[in-house]
Structures are given as C-alpha cells and as structure tokens.
N, CA, C and O of each residue as an XYZ file, in Angstrom:
584
protein
N      17.263    -11.513     23.224
C      16.558    -10.384     22.641
C      15.285    -10.144     23.464
O      14.548    -11.080     23.773
N      15.045     -8.900     23.804
C      13.859     -8.554     24.582
C      12.676     -8.325     23.653
O      12.827     -8.248     22.433
N      11.476     -8.216     24.264
C      10.302     -7.901     23.459
C      10.441     -6.528     22.822
O       9.988     -6.314     21.697
N      11.069     -5.594     23.537
C      11.284     -4.255     22.964
C      12.175     -4.344     21.724
O      11.925     -3.674     20.723
N      13.209     -5.169     21.800
C      14.087     -5.363     20.629
C      13.307     -5.967     19.468
O      13.441     -5.541     18.321
N      12.488     -6.969     19.787
C      11.687     -7.623     18.756
C      10.671     -6.635     18.160
O      10.428     -6.636     16.953
N      10.091     -5.803     19.012
C       9.146     -4.791     18.540
C       9.831     -3.854     17.548
O       9.251     -3.519     16.516
N      11.038     -3.437     17.844
C      11.774     -2.551     16.939
C      12.053     -3.256     15.604
O      11.989     -2.628     14.547
N      12.359     -4.548     15.652
C      12.572     -5.289     14.408
C      11.288     -5.388     13.589
O      11.313     -5.278     12.363
N      10.170     -5.597     14.276
C       8.879     -5.686     13.571
C       8.570     -4.350     12.897
O       8.117     -4.322     11.752
N       8.813     -3.246     13.602
C       8.567     -1.930     13.004
C       9.501     -1.707     11.824
O       9.078     -1.198     10.786
N      10.755     -2.079     11.970
C      11.703     -1.927     10.852
C      11.249     -2.743      9.639
O      11.318     -2.268      8.506
N      10.785     -3.970      9.882
C      10.291     -4.807      8.791
C       9.068     -4.166      8.139
O       8.937     -4.175      6.915
N       8.175     -3.611      8.955
C       6.981     -2.947      8.409
C       7.374     -1.754      7.544
O       6.789     -1.529      6.484
N       8.357     -0.999      7.995
C       8.838      0.151      7.204
C       9.375     -0.328      5.863
O       9.058      0.243      4.819
N      10.184     -1.369      5.895
C      10.779     -1.866      4.654
C       9.724     -2.457      3.723
O       9.850     -2.362      2.503
N       8.688     -3.066      4.291
C       7.608     -3.609      3.460
C       6.789     -2.488      2.824
O       6.308     -2.623      1.699
N       6.636     -1.393      3.545
C       5.835     -0.273      3.037
C       6.604      0.603      2.051
O       5.994      1.314      1.252
N       7.927      0.560      2.098
C       8.748      1.445      1.260
C       8.366      1.414     -0.232
O       8.295      2.480     -0.843
N       8.116      0.241     -0.848
C       7.766      0.242     -2.280
C       6.488      1.029     -2.601
O       6.312      1.487     -3.731
N       5.607      1.187     -1.624
C       4.358      1.913     -1.865
C       4.577      3.413     -2.008
O       3.694      4.123     -2.489
N       5.739      3.901     -1.599
C       5.992      5.346     -1.681
C       5.948      5.872     -3.113
O       5.717      7.062     -3.331
N       6.167      4.990     -4.087
C       6.112      5.452     -5.478
C       4.704      5.900     -5.861
O       4.525      6.584     -6.869
N       3.701      5.520     -5.061
C       2.319      5.902     -5.345
C       1.903      7.191     -4.638
O       0.779      7.662     -4.814
N       2.804      7.759     -3.842
C       2.505      9.008     -3.144
C       2.592     10.146     -4.168
O       3.559     10.223     -4.926
N       1.590     11.024     -4.193
C       1.631     12.127     -5.158
C       2.887     12.986     -4.974
O       3.362     13.191     -3.857
N       3.402     13.474     -6.083
C       4.584     14.331     -6.038
C       4.304     15.546     -5.159
O       3.221     16.127     -5.220
N       5.270     15.919     -4.356
C       5.116     17.055     -3.467
C       4.523     16.708     -2.116
O       4.553     17.530     -1.200
N       3.986     15.512     -1.975
C       3.406     15.094     -0.691
C       4.499     14.417      0.112
O       4.914     13.304     -0.212
N       4.964     15.076      1.151
C       6.115     14.580      1.912
C       5.730     13.833      3.191
O       6.577     13.151      3.769
N       4.486     13.939      3.649
C       4.140     13.385      4.968
C       4.335     11.874      5.077
O       4.903     11.431      6.076
N       3.901     11.051      4.114
C       4.124      9.604      4.290
C       5.604      9.243      4.309
O       6.035      8.445      5.141
N       6.376      9.816      3.412
C       7.805      9.508      3.368
C       8.490      9.995      4.637
O       9.369      9.319      5.172
N       8.090     11.157      5.114
C       8.652     11.693      6.351
C       8.397     10.734      7.513
O       9.307     10.405      8.274
N       7.153     10.296      7.633
C       6.805      9.390      8.729
C       7.537      8.067      8.587
O       8.092      7.541      9.552
N       7.530      7.543      7.388
C       8.108      6.227      7.168
C       9.628      6.238      7.287
O      10.213      5.493      8.072
N      10.242      7.087      6.501
C      11.691      7.022      6.387
C      12.427      7.655      7.558
O      13.415      7.103      8.044
N      11.964      8.786      8.006
C      12.729      9.484      9.031
C      12.329      9.064     10.435
O      13.169      8.604     11.209
N      11.075      9.216     10.765
C      10.655      9.047     12.153
C      10.581      7.582     12.571
O      11.112      7.219     13.620
N       9.934      6.732     11.773
C       9.804      5.324     12.177
C      11.159      4.637     12.252
O      11.436      3.905     13.202
N      11.996      4.868     11.260
C      13.323      4.254     11.308
C      14.152      4.825     12.452
O      14.914      4.099     13.091
N      14.007      6.120     12.714
C      14.723      6.716     13.852
C      14.274      6.059     15.154
O      15.094      5.804     16.035
N      12.977      5.784     15.279
C      12.476      5.133     16.489
C      13.090      3.749     16.659
O      13.420      3.352     17.777
N      13.244      3.016     15.569
C      13.817      1.667     15.680
C      15.262      1.706     16.169
O      15.787      0.704     16.654
N      15.898      2.866     16.037
C      17.292      3.022     16.490
C      17.369      3.758     17.820
O      18.460      4.057     18.307
N      16.194      4.056     18.415
C      16.180      4.776     19.677
C      16.427      6.269     19.521
O      16.799      6.935     20.487
N      16.226      6.803     18.325
C      16.528      8.210     18.051
C      15.283      9.081     17.902
O      15.396     10.248     17.527
N      14.112      8.545     18.185
C      12.869      9.322     18.131
C      11.952      8.809     19.233
O      12.017      7.643     19.623
N      11.105      9.691     19.721
C      10.163      9.302     20.770
C       8.896      8.746     20.143
O       8.636      8.935     18.955
N       8.116      8.059     20.961
C       6.850      7.520     20.471
C       5.898      8.658     20.107
O       5.071      8.507     19.208
N       6.005      9.792     20.795
C       5.164     10.946     20.461
C       5.485     11.462     19.058
O       4.580     11.837     18.312
N       6.760     11.480     18.701
C       7.145     11.901     17.346
C       6.631     10.918     16.302
O       6.204     11.316     15.219
N       6.675      9.636     16.635
C       6.165      8.622     15.714
C       4.662      8.820     15.507
O       4.171      8.769     14.379
N       3.942      9.045     16.599
C       2.490      9.237     16.490
C       2.165     10.474     15.656
O       1.271     10.428     14.811
N       2.873     11.570     15.880
C       2.608     12.795     15.117
C       2.857     12.563     13.627
O       2.073     13.007     12.788
N       3.931     11.876     13.304
C       4.232     11.587     11.902
C       3.192     10.634     11.313
O       2.803     10.770     10.153
N       2.750      9.677     12.112
C       1.740      8.725     11.625
C       0.427      9.442     11.343
O      -0.219      9.168     10.331
N       0.023     10.351     12.217
C      -1.227     11.097     11.986
C      -1.126     11.907     10.695
O      -2.087     11.983      9.929
N       0.038     12.511     10.457
C       0.228     13.280      9.222
C       0.163     12.356      8.005
O      -0.415     12.713      6.978
N       0.754     11.173      8.126
C       0.717     10.218      7.013
C      -0.709      9.746      6.754
O      -1.116      9.623      5.599
N      -1.481      9.479      7.823
C      -2.877      9.068      7.651
C      -3.684     10.166      6.954
O      -4.511      9.885      6.086
N      -3.435     11.419      7.343
C      -4.154     12.524      6.720
C      -3.836     12.604      5.231
O      -4.725     12.818      4.407
N      -2.570     12.431      4.897
C      -2.173     12.457      3.488
C      -2.797     11.300      2.725
O      -3.262     11.473      1.598
N      -2.808     10.117      3.338
C      -3.390      8.951      2.675
C      -4.885      9.131      2.463
O      -5.414      8.770      1.411
N      -5.564      9.687      3.454
C      -7.004      9.914      3.324
C      -7.293     10.905      2.206
O      -8.221     10.711      1.421
N      -6.498     11.965      2.137
C      -6.693     12.952      1.076
C      -6.443     12.337     -0.295
O      -7.200     12.575     -1.236
N      -5.379     11.544     -0.404
C      -5.070     10.898     -1.686
C      -6.156      9.908     -2.077
O      -6.531      9.821     -3.246
N      -6.661      9.158     -1.096
C      -7.712      8.177     -1.376
C      -8.989      8.865     -1.830
O      -9.655      8.400     -2.755
N      -9.328      9.967     -1.185
C     -10.538     10.701     -1.569
C     -10.396     11.237     -2.989
O     -11.333     11.175     -3.785
N      -9.214     11.763     -3.296
C      -8.978     12.281     -4.646
C      -9.055     11.153     -5.669
O      -9.695     11.295     -6.711
N      -8.400     10.034     -5.368
C      -8.403      8.901     -6.302
C      -9.807      8.355     -6.491
O     -10.199      8.017     -7.608
N     -10.563      8.267     -5.413
C     -11.925      7.745     -5.509
C     -12.801      8.646     -6.363
O     -13.575      8.160     -7.188
N     -12.684      9.952     -6.172
C     -13.513     10.855     -6.964
C     -13.095     10.808     -8.429
O     -13.936     10.853     -9.326
N     -11.787     10.717     -8.663
C     -11.282     10.636    -10.031
C     -11.725      9.328    -10.686
O     -12.155      9.323    -11.839
N     -11.621      8.219     -9.949
C     -12.022      6.918    -10.487
C     -13.522      6.883    -10.746
O     -13.973      6.335    -11.753
N     -14.286      7.465     -9.842
C     -15.738      7.479    -10.030
C     -16.116      8.289    -11.264
O     -16.993      7.888    -12.030
N     -15.461      9.415    -11.453
C     -15.746     10.238    -12.629
C     -15.367      9.495    -13.906
O     -16.102      9.527    -14.892
N     -14.215      8.827    -13.881
C     -13.774      8.071    -15.052
C     -14.760      6.947    -15.359
O     -15.163      6.755    -16.506
N     -15.141      6.208    -14.319
C     -16.064      5.087    -14.522
C     -17.404      5.576    -15.053
O     -17.980      4.965    -15.954
N     -17.901      6.678    -14.496
C     -19.176      7.217    -14.959
C     -19.093      7.612    -16.427
O     -19.996      7.321    -17.212
N     -18.007      8.272    -16.786
C     -17.832      8.683    -18.181
C     -17.703      7.465    -19.094
O     -18.280      7.430    -20.181
N     -16.948      6.477    -18.645
C     -16.750      5.284    -19.464
C     -18.060      4.536    -19.671
O     -18.362      4.106    -20.785
N     -18.830      4.382    -18.617
C     -20.100      3.669    -18.747
C     -21.109      4.464    -19.572
O     -21.898      3.883    -20.317
N     -21.086      5.767    -19.443
C     -21.979      6.592    -20.264
C     -21.602      6.451    -21.735
O     -22.467      6.327    -22.602
N     -20.303      6.474    -22.002
C     -19.852      6.319    -23.381
C     -20.216      4.940    -23.918
O     -20.648      4.805    -25.063
N     -20.039      3.918    -23.084
C     -20.380      2.559    -23.516
C     -21.873      2.445    -23.814
O     -22.274      1.784    -24.772
N     -22.688      3.092    -22.988
C     -24.136      3.055    -23.218
C     -24.496      3.764    -24.521
O     -25.354      3.300    -25.272
N     -23.841      4.881    -24.779
C     -24.118      5.621    -26.015
C     -23.723      4.790    -27.234
O     -24.453      4.717    -28.222
N     -22.552      4.170    -27.137
C     -22.114      3.330    -28.251
C     -23.084      2.164    -28.460
O     -23.462      1.852    -29.589
N     -23.474      1.535    -27.368
C     -24.362      0.378    -27.484
C     -25.694      0.761    -28.114
O     -26.290     -0.021    -28.854
N     -26.142      1.937    -27.823
C     -27.416      2.384    -28.384
C     -27.282      2.744    -29.854
O     -28.261      2.676    -30.597
N     -26.088      3.123    -30.287
C     -25.945      3.634    -31.654
C     -25.850      2.542    -32.714
O     -26.539      2.626    -33.731
N     -25.025      1.529    -32.513
C     -24.911      0.503    -33.554
C     -24.268     -0.778    -33.017
O     -23.804     -0.823    -31.878
N     -24.249     -1.784    -33.831
C     -23.754     -3.099    -33.425
C     -22.250     -3.092    -33.164
O     -21.766     -3.898    -32.369
N     -21.503     -2.208    -33.809
C     -20.057     -2.154    -33.596
C     -19.737     -1.776    -32.152
O     -18.694     -2.152    -31.618
N     -20.619     -1.053    -31.549
C     -20.402     -0.641    -30.163
C     -20.397     -1.843    -29.224
O     -19.731     -1.821    -28.189
N     -21.138     -2.891    -29.580
C     -21.134     -4.082    -28.730
C     -19.738     -4.701    -28.683
O     -19.300     -5.184    -27.639
N     -19.060     -4.683    -29.796
C     -17.692     -5.203    -29.816
C     -16.791     -4.340    -28.942
O     -15.929     -4.858    -28.232
N     -16.989     -3.036    -28.992
C     -16.187     -2.139    -28.147
C     -16.472     -2.393    -26.672
O     -15.555     -2.405    -25.851
N     -17.743     -2.594    -26.337
C     -18.105     -2.872    -24.945
C     -17.478     -4.184    -24.484
O     -17.019     -4.286    -23.346
N     -17.455     -5.188    -25.361
C     -16.842     -6.467    -25.007
C     -15.338     -6.300    -24.790
O     -14.768     -6.876    -23.863
N     -14.707     -5.509    -25.651
C     -13.268     -5.252    -25.493
C     -12.999     -4.521    -24.187
O     -12.016     -4.798    -23.500
N     -13.884     -3.583    -23.850
C     -13.746     -2.836    -22.598
C     -13.846     -3.793    -21.408
O     -13.056     -3.709    -20.468
N     -14.814     -4.695    -21.454
C     -14.966     -5.673    -20.367
C     -13.745     -6.579    -20.281
O     -13.293     -6.917    -19.187
N     -13.215     -6.970    -21.432
C     -12.023     -7.827    -21.434
C     -10.826     -7.084    -20.852
O     -10.010     -7.675    -20.146
N     -10.720     -5.796    -21.145
C      -9.593     -5.040    -20.595
C      -9.729     -4.916    -19.080
O      -8.724     -4.922    -18.368
N     -10.975     -4.804    -18.573
C     -11.187     -4.789    -17.129
C     -10.716     -6.107    -16.513
O     -10.071     -6.105    -15.465
N     -11.033     -7.227    -17.157
C     -10.617     -8.533    -16.645
C      -9.099     -8.654    -16.659
O      -8.508     -9.189    -15.721
N      -8.472     -8.164    -17.712
C      -7.009     -8.203    -17.790
C      -6.390     -7.317    -16.711
O      -5.387     -7.683    -16.098
N      -6.991     -6.155    -16.486
C      -6.486     -5.259    -15.445
C      -6.611     -5.912    -14.072
O      -5.715     -5.783    -13.237
N      -7.715     -6.610    -13.838
C      -7.899     -7.296    -12.560
C      -6.835     -8.381    -12.389
O      -6.245     -8.512    -11.316
N      -6.594     -9.146    -13.433
C      -5.594    -10.212    -13.361
C      -4.206     -9.628    -13.097
O      -3.432    -10.188    -12.321
N      -3.894     -8.508    -13.739
C      -2.596     -7.861    -13.523
C      -2.482     -7.363    -12.088
O      -1.427     -7.487    -11.467
N      -3.560     -6.805    -11.566
C      -3.540     -6.312    -10.186
C      -3.366     -7.467     -9.206
O      -2.635     -7.341     -8.223
N      -4.027     -8.582     -9.464
C      -3.892     -9.753     -8.591
C      -2.465    -10.279     -8.617
O      -1.923    -10.657     -7.578
N      -1.859    -10.306     -9.786
C      -0.468    -10.770     -9.902
C       0.478     -9.811     -9.172
O       1.416    -10.250     -8.507
N       0.233     -8.514     -9.295
C       1.063     -7.531     -8.592
C       0.929     -7.688     -7.082
O       1.912     -7.570     -6.350
N      -0.287     -7.952     -6.619
C      -0.508     -8.162     -5.181
C       0.268     -9.383     -4.696
O       0.889     -9.339     -3.634
N       0.240    -10.463     -5.459
C       0.969    -11.671     -5.088
C       2.464    -11.392     -5.007
O       3.130    -11.817     -4.063
N       2.992    -10.674     -6.002
C       4.424    -10.329     -5.983
C       4.757     -9.470     -4.759
O       5.785     -9.671     -4.112
N       3.891     -8.528     -4.455
C       4.117     -7.648     -3.308
C       4.119     -8.439     -1.998
O       4.961     -8.209     -1.130
N       3.180     -9.365     -1.861
C       3.125    -10.179     -0.644
C       4.368    -11.049     -0.495
O       4.894    -11.201      0.607
N       4.836    -11.618     -1.598
C       6.052    -12.438     -1.545
C       7.255    -11.594     -1.160
O       8.072    -12.009     -0.338
N       7.366    -10.404     -1.755
C       8.476     -9.502     -1.443
C       8.437     -9.108      0.039
O       9.472     -9.066      0.703
N       7.238     -8.822      0.546
C       7.113     -8.445      1.957
C       7.481     -9.607      2.879
O       8.167     -9.411      3.882
N       7.031    -10.801      2.547
C       7.362    -11.971      3.373
C       8.871    -12.189      3.413
O       9.428    -12.488      4.469
N       9.530    -12.041      2.277
C      10.983    -12.202      2.239
C      11.676    -11.115      3.055
O      12.685    -11.378      3.711
N      11.141     -9.902      3.017
C      11.707     -8.805      3.803
C      11.604     -9.105      5.291
O      12.564     -8.918      6.039
N      10.440     -9.568      5.712
C      10.248     -9.896      7.132
C      11.203    -11.013      7.541
O      11.817    -10.941      8.606
N      11.330    -12.016      6.729
C      12.243    -13.132      7.048
C      13.696    -12.654      7.147
O      14.464    -13.149      7.972
N      14.062    -11.699      6.306
C      15.430    -11.185      6.303
C      15.718    -10.364      7.565
O      16.812    -10.443      8.123
N      14.741     -9.583      8.008
C      14.960     -8.668      9.135
C      14.742     -9.332     10.482
O      15.475     -9.051     11.430
N      13.762    -10.198     10.587
C      13.426    -10.815     11.871
C      13.802    -12.298     11.820
O      13.120    -13.086     11.165
N      14.868    -12.676     12.497
C      15.269    -14.081     12.484
C      14.193    -14.972     13.115
O      13.663    -14.654     14.179
N      13.884    -16.064     12.466
C      12.862    -16.990     12.966
C      13.220    -17.502     14.346
O      12.333    -17.719     15.172
N      14.488    -17.699     14.610
C      14.912    -18.206     15.919
C      14.534    -17.218     17.027
O      14.167    -17.629     18.128
N      14.622    -15.936     16.740
C      14.266    -14.926     17.747
C      12.769    -14.927     18.024
O      12.338    -14.739     19.161
N      11.991    -15.136     16.991
C      10.533    -15.204     17.178
C      10.184    -16.422     18.023
O       9.364    -16.339     18.937
N      10.806    -17.546     17.715
C      10.549    -18.762     18.485
C      10.936    -18.589     19.950
O      10.209    -19.040     20.836
N      12.075    -17.940     20.219
C      12.489    -17.686     21.606
C      11.460    -16.806     22.313
O      11.081    -17.075     23.452
N      11.019    -15.769     21.639
C      10.035    -14.856     22.241
C       8.738    -15.585     22.535
O       8.129    -15.367     23.582
N       8.313    -16.438     21.635
C       7.076    -17.185     21.852
C       7.208    -18.158     23.022
O       6.255    -18.353     23.776
N       8.364    -18.759     23.173
C       8.576    -19.686     24.294
C       8.517    -18.933     25.625
O       8.055    -19.485     26.623
N       8.973    -17.693     25.650
C       8.928    -16.906     26.895
C       7.487    -16.568     27.267
O       7.164    -16.434     28.448
N       6.631    -16.431     26.272
C       5.242    -16.060     26.527
C       4.427    -17.251     27.012
O       3.574    -17.108     27.888
N       4.685    -18.417     26.448
C       3.860    -19.590     26.773
C       4.364    -20.353     27.959
O       3.769    -21.360     28.343
C-alpha cells in the first residue's frame, strides 16, 4: 500500500467519523453533507479532484461558521434571559433559591450527559478508524518512513 492509498483510507475514515455529526446540520443546509458525502468520498475513489474537495470544504466551513455564529447568539440570549430570570427570582423570595439550585443542578447534569456523549463519540470514531485502516498497513507505512 502506498502513502497515497493510506491517505485515501485516512480521509475515508475521517468522513465516516464525521457522518454522525450531520444530524446537527440545520435543515436545508446542504454544504456540509455535499462536501462530506459526495466530494470527499469521491476523492477517496479517485473520482474527484483536490480542487473540488477544497471548494466543497470551503463551503462546508462557511456553513459551519454561520451555524456556530447563530448557535452562539442564540445560546447567549438564552443564558442572559435565564440568568436575568434567576436573579429576579432570587430577589423576590426564598423559593427562588430552590429554583436557582435546581437550575444549577440541571446544568451539572447537562454537562455530565455531554461528557458521556463525547466519550461515546470518541469510542465510535476509534472503532471506525480501526475498521477502515488496518493496523498492519499503518505499521508498514511507518517502517518505510523510519
């Protein structure tokens, strides 16, 4: 196996690892899926040029940046509203302190859930890479380099 062959396997593995994230792409936004599914996979089969891959990647980056900006502004607005509401409750009566504590506990639970999801995602990605790129091929490639 040549380095070019190994490079194509690495790209294929990266595509397969990224595929589950497509569920987070806003409806109607086709650029990330287009870049990932059509162009990158076509390149791994020798059916697309590197220029086509770059053009699709730039479109995907633009879509991701737009989505991130939207999510950040939405999250910031939500957080501001939530903290303002918590402050109002805390100022009004003692029951609000219990609500604030529950809110903090839900944040901790959300963090724990996100950490668990990240761990599952990393394990799934590692298994995908192992399935697509044989360890023996990596070892052969490394021996050629050293």
